[in-house]
C-alpha positions as CSV (number, residue, x, y, z in Angstrom):
1,M,0.0,0.0,0.0
2,N,1.2,3.5,-0.7
3,K,0.3,7.1,-0.6
4,R,0.4,9.3,-3.6
5,T,-1.3,12.4,-4.9
6,A,-4.8,11.7,-6.3
7,M,-8.0,13.5,-7.2
8,F,-11.2,13.1,-5.2
9,S,-14.7,14.5,-5.6
10,A,-14.6,17.3,-3.1
11,A,-12.7,17.7,0.2
12,A,-15.7,19.4,1.8
13,V,-17.7,16.1,1.8
14,V,-15.3,13.3,1.2
15,T,-13.8,12.6,4.6
16,L,-10.4,11.1,3.9
17,S,-9.7,8.7,6.7
18,G,-11.9,5.9,5.5
19,L,-10.7,6.5,1.9
20,L,-7.0,6.6,2.8
21,A,-7.2,3.7,5.2
22,G,-3.9,1.8,4.8
23,L,-2.4,4.2,2.3
24,A,0.5,4.7,4.7
25,G,2.4,2.9,7.3
26,T,1.7,-0.8,6.9
27,G,5.4,-1.6,7.2
28,A,6.2,0.4,10.3
29,F,5.1,-2.2,12.8
30,A,7.2,-5.0,11.3
31,A,10.2,-2.6,11.3
32,T,10.0,-2.1,15.0
33,K,8.5,-5.4,16.4
34,P,10.0,-8.9,15.9
35,V,7.5,-11.3,14.4
36,A,7.7,-13.8,17.2
37,K,6.9,-11.1,19.9
38,H,4.1,-9.8,17.7
39,A,2.5,-13.3,17.5
40,A,2.8,-13.9,21.2
41,K,1.5,-10.5,22.3
42,H,-1.6,-10.9,20.1
43,A,-2.3,-14.6,20.5
44,A,-5.7,-13.8,22.0
45,I,-6.8,-11.5,19.1
46,P,-9.8,-13.0,17.3
47,N,-9.6,-13.8,13.7
48,G,-12.3,-13.6,11.1
49,G,-15.2,-11.4,10.3
50,T,-16.0,-9.0,7.5
51,L,-15.0,-5.3,7.4
52,V,-17.2,-3.1,5.2
53,Q,-15.9,0.3,4.2
54,T,-17.3,2.8,1.7
55,F,-16.5,5.0,-1.3
56,P,-18.8,8.1,-1.7
57,T,-18.9,7.7,-5.5
58,A,-18.0,5.1,-8.1
59,F,-14.4,3.9,-8.3
60,G,-12.5,3.7,-11.7
61,A,-12.4,0.6,-13.8
62,N,-8.6,0.2,-14.1
63,L,-7.0,-1.7,-11.1
64,I,-3.4,-2.2,-12.3
65,P,-1.5,0.2,-10.0
66,F,-1.0,3.8,-11.4
67,M,-3.4,3.3,-14.3
68,D,-6.4,5.1,-12.8
69,A,-6.3,8.7,-11.5
70,S,-9.2,8.2,-9.0
71,L,-8.4,8.2,-5.3
72,Y,-11.0,5.5,-4.8
73,T,-9.4,3.1,-7.2
74,A,-6.0,3.9,-5.7
75,T,-7.4,3.2,-2.3
76,A,-8.6,-0.3,-3.4
77,D,-5.2,-0.9,-5.0
78,S,-3.4,0.1,-1.8
79,Y,-5.0,-2.9,0.0
80,S,-3.8,-5.3,-2.8
81,F,-0.3,-4.0,-3.6
82,D,2.4,-2.9,-1.3
83,P,5.1,-0.4,-2.5
84,L,8.9,-0.7,-2.0
85,L,8.8,1.5,1.1
86,Q,6.1,2.8,3.4
87,F,5.3,5.8,5.5
88,N,4.3,5.6,9.1
89,Q,1.9,7.9,11.0
90,N,4.8,10.4,11.5
91,G,5.5,10.6,7.8
92,Q,8.7,8.7,8.0
93,L,9.9,6.1,5.5
94,T,9.9,2.6,6.9
95,P,10.5,-0.9,5.4
96,D,8.0,-2.7,3.3
97,I,8.7,-4.9,0.2
98,V,12.2,-3.5,0.6
99,Q,13.7,-4.2,4.0
100,K,16.9,-2.1,3.6
101,Y,18.3,0.5,1.3
102,W,21.5,2.7,1.2
103,F,23.0,5.4,-1.0
104,S,26.3,5.3,-2.8
105,P,28.9,7.8,-1.5
106,N,28.1,10.2,-4.4
107,K,24.3,9.9,-3.7
108,K,23.7,9.0,-7.4
109,T,22.8,5.3,-6.8
110,I,20.4,3.8,-4.3
111,Y,20.8,0.1,-3.5
112,F,17.7,-1.9,-2.3
113,Q,17.3,-5.3,-0.6
114,I,14.0,-7.1,-0.8
115,N,12.6,-8.7,2.4
116,P,13.1,-12.5,2.0
117,K,9.6,-13.0,3.4
118,A,7.9,-10.9,0.7
119,R,5.6,-13.0,-1.4
120,W,2.6,-12.7,-3.7
121,S,-0.7,-13.8,-2.3
122,N,-0.3,-17.3,-3.9
123,G,3.0,-17.9,-2.1
124,I,5.4,-17.1,-5.0
125,Y,8.3,-15.0,-3.7
126,I,8.6,-11.4,-4.9
127,T,11.9,-10.8,-6.8
128,S,13.9,-8.0,-8.4
129,K,12.3,-9.1,-11.7
130,D,8.9,-8.0,-10.3
131,V,10.3,-4.6,-9.3
132,E,11.9,-4.3,-12.7
133,L,8.5,-4.8,-14.3
134,G,7.0,-2.1,-12.0
135,V,9.7,0.3,-13.2
136,D,9.4,-0.7,-16.8
137,W,5.6,0.0,-16.6
138,L,6.2,3.5,-15.2
139,A,8.8,4.2,-17.9
140,S,6.7,2.9,-20.8
141,N,5.0,4.7,-23.6
142,S,1.8,2.9,-22.7
143,Y,1.7,4.3,-19.2
144,N,2.9,7.8,-20.0
145,N,1.2,8.4,-23.4
146,T,-1.5,5.9,-24.1
147,Y,-2.8,5.9,-20.5
148,Q,-1.8,9.5,-19.8
149,G,0.7,8.9,-17.0
150,Q,-1.8,9.6,-14.3
151,Y,0.7,10.1,-11.5
152,G,3.5,11.8,-13.5
153,Y,6.7,10.4,-14.9
154,L,8.0,8.9,-11.7
155,V,11.1,7.2,-13.1
156,Q,12.4,10.1,-15.1
157,N,15.5,10.4,-12.8
158,I,16.7,6.9,-13.6
159,V,19.6,6.9,-16.0
160,G,18.3,6.1,-19.5
161,A,14.7,7.1,-18.7
162,A,14.8,10.8,-19.4
163,K,11.9,10.3,-21.8
164,P,9.3,7.4,-21.9
165,L,10.7,4.2,-23.4
166,P,9.2,1.6,-25.7
167,D,7.1,-0.8,-23.8
168,G,9.0,-3.5,-22.0
169,T,12.3,-1.5,-22.1
170,T,14.3,-1.4,-18.9
171,P,16.1,1.9,-18.1
172,S,19.8,1.4,-18.2
173,G,20.1,2.8,-14.7
174,F,18.1,0.0,-13.2
175,K,20.2,-3.0,-12.3
176,I,19.3,-6.4,-11.0
177,I,22.1,-7.5,-8.7
178,S,20.4,-10.7,-7.4
179,P,16.9,-12.1,-7.1
180,R,16.6,-10.0,-3.9
181,E,18.8,-7.0,-4.6
182,F,18.7,-4.2,-7.2
183,S,19.8,-0.7,-7.7
184,M,18.7,2.5,-9.4
185,S,21.1,5.2,-10.6
186,M,20.6,8.9,-11.4
187,N,22.8,11.3,-13.4
188,T,22.6,13.8,-10.5
189,P,21.7,13.5,-6.9
190,D,18.0,14.0,-6.0
191,A,17.1,14.8,-2.4
192,A,13.4,13.9,-2.8
193,V,13.4,11.1,-5.4
194,L,13.2,8.2,-2.9
195,S,10.5,9.6,-0.6
196,S,8.4,11.2,-3.3
197,Q,8.7,8.8,-6.2
198,W,10.7,5.6,-5.9
199,A,9.3,4.5,-2.5
200,T,5.8,4.4,-4.0
201,I,6.8,2.0,-6.9
202,D,4.7,-1.2,-6.7
203,P,6.3,-4.4,-7.8
204,L,4.1,-6.2,-10.4
205,P,3.8,-9.9,-10.8
206,Y,6.2,-10.7,-13.7
207,Y,4.9,-14.2,-14.0
208,V,1.4,-12.8,-14.9
209,L,1.9,-9.4,-16.5
210,G,5.3,-10.1,-18.0
211,K,3.6,-12.3,-20.5
212,I,1.1,-9.6,-21.7
213,P,2.2,-6.6,-23.9
214,M,1.7,-3.4,-21.9
215,S,-0.4,-2.0,-24.7
216,Q,-2.9,-4.8,-23.9
217,W,-2.9,-4.4,-20.1
218,K,-5.9,-2.1,-20.0
219,N,-8.1,-4.8,-21.6
220,S,-6.6,-7.6,-19.6
221,A,-8.5,-9.7,-17.1
222,F,-5.9,-8.8,-14.5
223,N,-6.7,-5.1,-14.9
224,K,-10.4,-5.7,-14.3
225,M,-9.6,-7.7,-11.2
226,P,-6.1,-8.4,-10.1
227,S,-6.2,-11.9,-8.8
228,V,-2.9,-11.8,-6.9
229,G,-1.3,-9.1,-4.9
230,S,1.3,-8.2,-2.3
231,G,-0.9,-6.2,0.1
232,P,-2.8,-7.4,3.1
233,F,-5.9,-8.2,1.1
234,V,-6.4,-9.7,-2.4
235,N,-9.4,-9.2,-4.7
236,V,-12.0,-12.0,-5.0
237,S,-14.9,-10.2,-6.7
238,I,-15.7,-6.9,-8.2
239,I,-19.0,-5.4,-9.3
240,P,-17.9,-2.4,-11.5
241,G,-18.9,0.9,-9.9
242,Q,-20.5,-0.8,-6.9
243,S,-18.3,-2.9,-4.8
244,I,-14.9,-4.7,-4.4
245,T,-14.6,-7.7,-2.2
246,Q,-11.1,-8.7,-0.9
247,K,-10.0,-11.6,1.3
248,A,-7.0,-11.7,3.7
249,N,-3.7,-12.5,2.1
250,P,-2.3,-15.6,3.9
251,Y,1.2,-14.7,2.7
252,Y,1.2,-11.1,3.7
253,L,4.7,-9.9,4.6
254,F,3.6,-8.5,8.0
255,G,1.3,-11.3,8.9
256,K,-2.1,-12.5,7.6
257,P,-4.7,-9.9,8.6
258,H,-7.0,-10.8,11.5
259,I,-10.0,-9.8,9.5
260,A,-11.1,-12.4,6.9
261,Y,-12.8,-10.1,4.3
262,N,-12.7,-6.4,3.4
263,I,-15.5,-5.0,1.3
264,W,-15.6,-1.6,-0.4
265,K,-19.1,-0.5,-1.2
266,V,-20.2,2.7,-3.1
267,I,-22.6,4.4,-0.7
268,S,-23.6,8.0,-0.8
269,P,-22.6,10.1,2.3
270,N,-26.2,11.2,2.3
271,V,-27.3,7.8,3.7
272,V,-24.2,6.2,5.1
273,D,-25.0,7.2,8.7
274,G,-28.0,4.9,8.7
275,D,-25.8,2.0,7.4
276,L,-23.3,2.7,10.1
277,A,-25.9,2.7,12.8
278,S,-27.4,-0.6,11.6
279,G,-24.0,-2.3,11.4
280,Q,-24.2,-2.8,7.6
281,V,-21.1,-0.6,7.3
282,T,-18.2,-0.9,9.7
283,M,-16.2,2.2,9.0
284,A,-16.8,5.3,6.8
285,G,-16.1,8.9,6.3
286,I,-19.1,11.0,7.3
287,Q,-20.3,14.5,6.7
288,A,-19.6,17.1,9.4
289,K,-23.3,17.8,9.8
290,D,-23.8,14.2,11.0
291,V,-21.3,14.3,13.9
292,N,-23.7,15.0,16.6
293,K,-26.1,12.4,15.3
294,I,-23.4,9.8,15.2
295,K,-22.4,10.7,18.8
296,Q,-25.8,9.5,19.9
297,V,-25.4,6.0,18.4
298,P,-24.2,3.6,21.2
299,N,-22.3,1.2,18.9
300,L,-20.3,3.9,17.0
301,S,-17.1,5.8,17.8
302,L,-15.6,8.8,16.0
303,S,-12.1,9.8,14.9
304,I,-11.4,13.4,13.9
305,Q,-8.1,14.2,12.3
306,P,-6.7,17.0,10.1
307,S,-6.3,15.8,6.6
308,N,-3.4,15.9,4.2
309,G,-5.6,17.3,1.4
310,F,-7.8,20.1,0.4
311,S,-10.7,21.2,-1.9
312,Y,-10.2,23.7,-4.7
313,L,-12.1,25.6,-7.4
314,G,-10.2,25.0,-10.7
315,W,-10.5,26.8,-14.0
316,R,-9.5,25.3,-17.3
317,L,-6.9,27.9,-18.4
318,N,-6.9,26.5,-21.9
319,N,-10.7,26.7,-22.3
320,S,-11.7,27.8,-25.8
321,V,-14.5,30.1,-24.5
322,Y,-13.0,31.7,-21.4
323,G,-9.4,30.5,-21.1
324,K,-7.9,34.0,-21.6
325,E,-10.1,35.3,-18.8
326,F,-9.3,32.4,-16.4
327,S,-5.6,32.9,-17.1
328,N,-5.7,36.5,-15.8
329,V,-4.3,36.2,-12.3
330,K,-6.4,39.2,-11.1
331,F,-9.5,37.1,-11.9
332,R,-8.3,34.2,-9.8
333,Q,-7.2,36.6,-7.0
334,A,-10.6,38.3,-7.1
335,V,-12.3,34.9,-6.7
336,E,-10.1,34.1,-3.7
337,Y,-11.1,37.3,-2.0
338,A,-14.8,36.9,-2.9
339,I,-15.1,33.5,-1.2
340,N,-15.6,33.6,2.5
341,R,-13.6,30.4,3.2
342,S,-13.9,30.8,7.0
343,A,-17.7,30.9,6.6
344,L,-17.5,27.7,4.4
345,V,-15.6,25.9,7.2
346,Q,-18.4,26.8,9.7
347,A,-21.4,26.3,7.4
348,I,-20.2,23.1,5.5
349,D,-17.7,21.6,7.9
350,K,-19.3,22.7,11.1
351,G,-15.9,24.1,12.2
352,Y,-14.0,20.9,11.4
353,G,-11.4,22.4,9.1
354,K,-9.5,25.5,8.1
355,P,-9.2,27.8,5.1
356,E,-6.5,26.5,2.6
357,N,-4.0,29.1,1.6
358,G,-1.6,27.2,-0.8
359,P,-0.6,23.9,-2.3
360,L,0.2,22.2,1.1
361,P,-2.2,22.0,4.0
362,P,-1.3,23.2,7.5
363,I,-0.8,19.7,8.8
364,N,2.2,19.2,6.4
365,F,5.6,19.5,8.1
366,W,6.7,21.8,5.2
367,Y,3.8,24.1,5.3
368,N,4.7,27.8,5.0
369,K,3.1,29.4,8.1
370,A,3.6,32.9,6.6
371,L,0.6,32.1,4.3
372,N,-1.8,32.0,7.3
373,N,-4.7,34.5,7.0
374,T,-4.0,35.5,3.4
375,Y,-6.9,36.4,1.2
376,G,-9.3,37.3,4.0
377,Y,-12.9,37.7,2.8
378,S,-13.2,41.0,1.0
379,P,-15.8,41.5,-1.8
380,A,-14.5,45.1,-2.1
381,M,-11.0,43.9,-3.0
382,A,-12.5,41.4,-5.4
383,N,-14.5,44.0,-7.2
384,K,-11.5,46.3,-7.3
385,L,-9.3,43.6,-8.9
386,L,-11.9,42.7,-11.5
387,T,-12.5,46.3,-12.5
388,A,-8.8,46.9,-12.8
389,A,-8.5,43.8,-15.0
390,G,-11.2,45.1,-17.4
391,F,-14.1,43.0,-16.3
392,K,-16.7,45.8,-16.4
393,I,-20.2,45.6,-15.0
394,G,-22.8,45.7,-17.8
395,K,-26.3,47.2,-17.7
396,N,-27.7,43.8,-16.6
397,G,-25.6,43.9,-13.5
398,W,-23.1,41.2,-14.6
399,R,-19.5,41.6,-15.6
400,T,-18.3,41.2,-19.1
401,T,-14.9,40.0,-20.4
402,P,-12.3,42.7,-20.9
403,G,-13.2,42.4,-24.6
404,G,-16.8,43.1,-23.9
405,R,-18.3,39.6,-24.3
406,P,-20.8,38.2,-21.8
407,F,-18.9,36.4,-19.1
408,N,-21.0,33.4,-17.9
409,P,-18.6,30.7,-16.8
410,T,-19.9,27.3,-15.7
411,I,-18.8,25.2,-12.8
412,T,-18.9,21.4,-12.9
413,I,-19.5,19.3,-9.8
414,S,-19.7,15.6,-9.0
415,S,-22.8,13.7,-8.1
416,G,-23.5,11.4,-5.2
417,D,-23.3,13.9,-2.3
418,S,-25.8,16.6,-1.6
419,V,-23.3,18.7,0.4
420,I,-21.2,19.2,-2.8
421,A,-24.2,20.8,-4.4
422,T,-24.8,22.9,-1.2
423,E,-21.2,24.2,-1.2
424,A,-21.3,24.9,-4.9
425,T,-24.4,27.0,-4.2
426,F,-22.4,29.0,-1.6
427,L,-19.7,29.5,-4.2
428,K,-22.2,30.9,-6.7
429,Q,-23.6,33.3,-4.1
430,F,-20.1,34.6,-3.3
431,L,-19.4,35.1,-7.0
432,D,-22.8,36.6,-7.7
433,A,-22.0,39.3,-5.1
434,I,-19.0,40.5,-7.2
435,H,-21.2,40.4,-10.4
436,V,-19.7,37.3,-11.9
437,N,-22.5,35.3,-13.3
438,V,-21.5,31.7,-12.8
439,K,-23.8,28.7,-13.5
440,I,-23.6,25.5,-11.5
441,L,-24.1,22.6,-13.9
442,P,-26.1,19.6,-12.9
443,P,-23.9,17.1,-11.0
444,I,-22.2,14.4,-13.1
445,N,-20.3,11.2,-12.2
446,F,-16.8,11.8,-10.7
447,N,-15.2,9.5,-13.3
448,T,-16.9,11.3,-16.1
449,I,-15.3,14.6,-14.8
450,I,-11.9,12.9,-14.8
451,S,-12.5,11.6,-18.3
452,Q,-13.6,14.9,-19.7
453,L,-10.6,16.7,-18.1
454,G,-8.2,14.1,-19.3
455,S,-9.3,14.4,-22.9
456,D,-9.5,18.2,-23.0
457,T,-6.4,18.9,-25.0
458,N,-8.0,21.6,-27.1
459,G,-10.1,23.3,-24.4
460,K,-13.4,22.4,-26.1
461,Q,-14.7,19.9,-23.5
462,P,-17.7,21.3,-21.6
463,I,-15.8,21.8,-18.4
464,Q,-14.8,25.4,-17.7
465,G,-14.7,25.7,-13.9
466,F,-14.8,22.6,-11.6
467,F,-14.9,21.8,-7.9
468,L,-12.6,19.0,-6.8
469,G,-10.0,18.1,-4.3
470,W,-6.5,16.8,-3.9
471,S,-5.3,14.0,-1.6
472,L,-1.6,14.7,-1.3
473,S,1.4,12.4,-1.0
474,T,3.3,12.4,2.2
475,D,6.4,14.1,0.8
476,P,5.8,17.7,-0.4
477,D,7.6,17.2,-3.7
478,P,5.4,19.0,-6.2
479,R,6.6,16.8,-9.1
480,G,3.8,14.8,-10.6
481,L,1.2,17.6,-10.1
482,W,2.6,21.1,-10.3
483,R,5.3,21.2,-13.0
484,S,4.3,22.5,-16.4
485,T,5.1,19.1,-17.9
486,D,3.0,17.1,-15.4
487,N,-0.1,15.3,-16.7
488,L,-2.2,16.1,-13.6
489,N,-1.5,19.7,-14.2
490,A,-2.3,19.6,-17.9
491,T,-5.5,17.6,-17.3
492,T,-6.9,19.8,-14.5
493,I,-6.0,23.5,-14.5
494,D,-3.5,23.4,-17.4
495,W,-1.1,25.9,-15.8
496,T,1.5,25.0,-18.3
497,N,2.4,28.1,-20.4
498,T,6.1,28.4,-19.8
499,K,6.0,31.8,-21.5
500,D,4.4,33.0,-18.3
501,P,7.3,34.1,-16.0
502,A,5.3,32.7,-13.0
503,V,5.1,29.2,-14.6
504,A,8.8,29.3,-15.5
505,L,9.6,30.3,-11.9
506,N,7.4,27.5,-10.6
507,D,9.3,24.9,-12.6
508,K,12.6,26.4,-11.4
509,L,11.7,26.3,-7.7
510,I,10.3,22.7,-8.1
511,H,13.7,21.7,-9.5
512,L,15.7,23.4,-6.7
513,Q,13.6,21.7,-4.0
514,H,14.9,18.3,-5.0
515,S,18.5,19.3,-6.1
516,A,21.6,18.0,-4.3
517,A,21.5,21.1,-2.1
518,A,18.1,20.1,-0.9
519,F,19.6,17.2,1.1
520,S,19.9,20.1,3.6
521,I,16.4,20.3,5.3
522,P,16.7,24.1,6.0
523,Y,17.6,24.7,2.3
524,R,14.7,22.6,1.1
525,Q,12.3,24.3,3.5
526,K,13.5,27.7,2.2
527,I,12.8,26.8,-1.4
528,L,9.5,25.2,-0.6
529,N,8.4,28.3,1.3
530,Q,9.2,30.4,-1.8
531,W,7.3,28.0,-4.0
532,Q,4.2,28.0,-1.7
533,T,4.4,31.8,-1.7
534,L,4.4,31.9,-5.5
535,L,1.4,29.7,-5.8
536,N,-0.4,31.7,-3.1
537,Q,0.2,34.8,-5.1
538,Q,-0.6,33.3,-8.6
539,L,-3.4,31.0,-7.5
540,P,-3.3,28.6,-10.5
541,E,-6.4,27.2,-8.8
542,N,-8.5,28.8,-6.0
543,F,-7.6,27.1,-2.8
544,L,-10.7,26.6,-0.6
545,T,-10.6,24.5,2.6
546,M,-8.7,21.8,4.4
547,D,-11.5,19.7,5.9
548,D,-10.9,17.5,8.9
549,T,-11.1,13.8,8.4
550,I,-14.2,12.6,10.2
551,T,-14.5,8.8,10.5
552,A,-17.3,6.9,12.2
553,Y,-16.6,3.2,13.0
554,N,-18.2,0.4,14.8
555,K,-16.9,-0.2,18.4
556,N,-16.4,-3.8,17.5
557,L,-13.5,-2.7,15.3
558,H,-10.1,-2.5,17.1
559,G,-6.5,-1.8,16.3
560,V,-7.0,1.1,13.9
561,V,-4.3,3.8,14.1
562,F,-5.9,7.1,12.9
563,S,-3.6,9.7,11.5
564,P,-3.6,12.7,9.0
565,Y,-2.4,10.2,6.4
566,G,-5.2,7.7,6.9
567,A,-6.3,4.8,9.0
568,L,-3.2,2.7,9.3
569,Y,-2.1,-0.9,9.6
570,P,-5.2,-2.8,8.3
571,N,-3.5,-6.1,8.8
572,R,-3.5,-5.4,12.6
573,W,-7.2,-4.5,12.8
574,Y,-9.6,-7.1,14.3
575,L,-13.4,-7.4,14.9
576,N,-14.6,-8.4,18.4
């Protein structure tokens, strides 16, 4: 299981703890506790039972790791596939498939040693060849071009992989030393490459996928339902868009899970509180408005954690109708001033959250505290900025474009949760107050939004503005999301015009924060502070709120470690 940046439907309503359960930290326990002691200490823990968790909207159809951009699909994958290394609840790297790693003296090569106990769920041992296939997949033309490289070009730093390679080609900088040892080399040292990119690489079963051309992976039976995995649970049945059933992996590296089955069900947050109360659902993220109601249910407990993610209002900067207007930084700054984000936290989140001021949430170790309290609610400042930018108020009371055209942008929202629509209504009211006539479109399926954004290379897809959220990786490295060359940038806001000095500076700062000098934490913090300040000023997207993770769970569920990075160690959970 791993933790990487992914899209979700809207942070204001998608509470992340249930969704991110197990995305971080599985390997930490095994790194600190000998197996024999673990077995003795927990000899009395009951085994068996079925855990039911929820997704608020349909998951994607592609279950090979890294093929699907949906957070919900990535969450299901995280239960079936473990990465090379893991993060614990403190955001520290810990062993997983790889039990040991070390740098060469010049920091250009990292050596890895696979845990000899690491196996696939059918008992076959995981080898360097499986890791090689995982690297080849991320370096391939199929992943990066055909399937749009949903999580960025994660292996670009490996020697020989500066650009995507023909399918099945191994970068020259990846070397198999033995069945359990391998190395990856870079041309220049990279301070963030391990924690932000290589740690999250999932080994893939070579004996299965190695026989299938990568161009055919998407249509393979394995992609529709991976039948083997390296994580704590393995898939046994999938009803597309409705549910995923997984059973305990008997060969899991850190011990067979106590719980026999884990089921993911797609259930709207509008009704999940009733399913929690009746016991049909074991654990789920809930809406803030339901907290007091849940507190009255005797068989339920609550966990409230700050989340490592946030909601945002994005604008397609390449939009064929209003791209020029969206690209005007004064427009985006005006929108930020116009939205009373503190009021949103109170009205939508019932106080469980904070205004978001930049690309990292306050819970992140690297967050720039100087951004606190920026863009306080000020319709007057918003109106001033819009007028200065040429958005004049017409006779009908609505602003026009600087060129005099009607300015009636639309905002796309996802279906499945009434609170998303409620928050979108608030956003419209705030923008109405500054004479910007936005229209909230009828909600559509989350995966449809992703598909439309992903295919909008000419700006002619119907999406103009959109209300979504980011679940962030543990390391703050912006690569994969914020560079002008990153797919997640191009397929969301499209802040990619390098002729814009701000975009060029953004790319420069992102490079500096992972340079050799960035092995110094104070230096990296300095650069990341500058980068966060730049994005706070430029607002490539309108940052809205960081919503606390609110999770309700049955009191019969034990052993869960709740953290800002998710509910950790699912192999240690048990049902009483």
